[in-house]
Backbone bond lengths (Angstrom), bond angles and torsions (degrees), N, CA, C in turn:
res aa  C-N    CA-C-N  psi(-1)  N-CA   C-N-CA  omega(-1)  CA-C   N-CA-C  phi
1 M - - - 1.534 - - 1.545 104.56 -
2 D 1.290 111.16 139.22 1.527 118.37 -178.67 1.528 105.66 -68.70
3 K 1.272 116.19 135.77 1.416 123.72 -178.30 1.578 115.58 -61.82
4 A 1.372 112.02 -41.18 1.515 114.56 177.30 1.472 112.40 -63.47
5 F 1.391 117.59 -37.19 1.385 121.66 178.62 1.506 115.26 -72.60
6 A 1.247 117.38 -27.43 1.461 122.28 172.05 1.459 106.53 -67.47
7 E 1.331 121.48 -43.89 1.422 118.46 -177.03 1.540 115.35 -78.42
8 E 1.358 115.79 -7.78 1.436 117.03 175.29 1.633 111.45 -81.56
9 I 1.271 114.38 -27.61 1.464 117.08 -175.55 1.593 106.72 -93.03
10 N 1.381 112.83 156.97 1.406 116.84 177.56 1.412 118.13 -72.21
11 P 1.308 117.70 148.91 1.523 119.31 -175.39 1.533 117.11 -54.10
12 E 1.408 116.75 -38.08 1.421 116.12 178.34 1.597 113.78 -62.44
13 K 1.472 113.20 -46.00 1.469 117.56 173.96 1.553 111.67 -54.74
14 F 1.391 110.79 -45.62 1.464 115.76 -175.01 1.531 112.29 -63.54
15 M 1.349 118.50 -27.68 1.521 123.57 179.71 1.456 103.86 -77.93
16 E 1.226 119.60 -43.58 1.549 121.59 177.53 1.508 110.02 -58.60
17 T 1.294 120.10 -51.73 1.450 124.21 176.03 1.488 112.70 -53.03
18 A 1.456 113.81 -46.18 1.487 113.37 -178.64 1.491 113.90 -66.58
19 R 1.298 115.86 -28.73 1.580 122.25 176.38 1.454 104.72 -64.90
20 L 1.258 123.97 -52.13 1.419 130.47 -175.73 1.608 110.45 -58.97
21 I 1.298 115.36 -43.42 1.527 118.50 176.77 1.440 105.75 -65.06
22 R 1.296 118.61 -43.22 1.486 120.32 -174.68 1.504 107.49 -62.79
23 T 1.331 120.51 -45.52 1.336 124.90 174.40 1.546 115.16 -55.12
24 E 1.347 115.74 -42.78 1.371 117.04 178.01 1.582 113.53 -66.78
25 L 1.239 117.08 -33.93 1.457 124.03 -175.90 1.489 109.34 -79.20
26 Y 1.216 116.65 -42.19 1.546 121.79 -168.92 1.492 116.50 -108.36
27 G 1.357 113.91 -18.25 1.519 120.54 -174.88 1.560 107.97 89.36
28 E 1.319 115.73 168.52 1.412 122.31 177.12 1.491 111.58 -56.06
29 G 1.321 115.29 149.05 1.517 118.91 179.28 1.499 108.90 76.60
């Protein structure tokens, strides 16, 4: 993810996005 883009969004949304990406990469759990 682009660093500037990451800084634009709020931390809560960033964490949600990171969780979703992690789910796509590694699967549930």
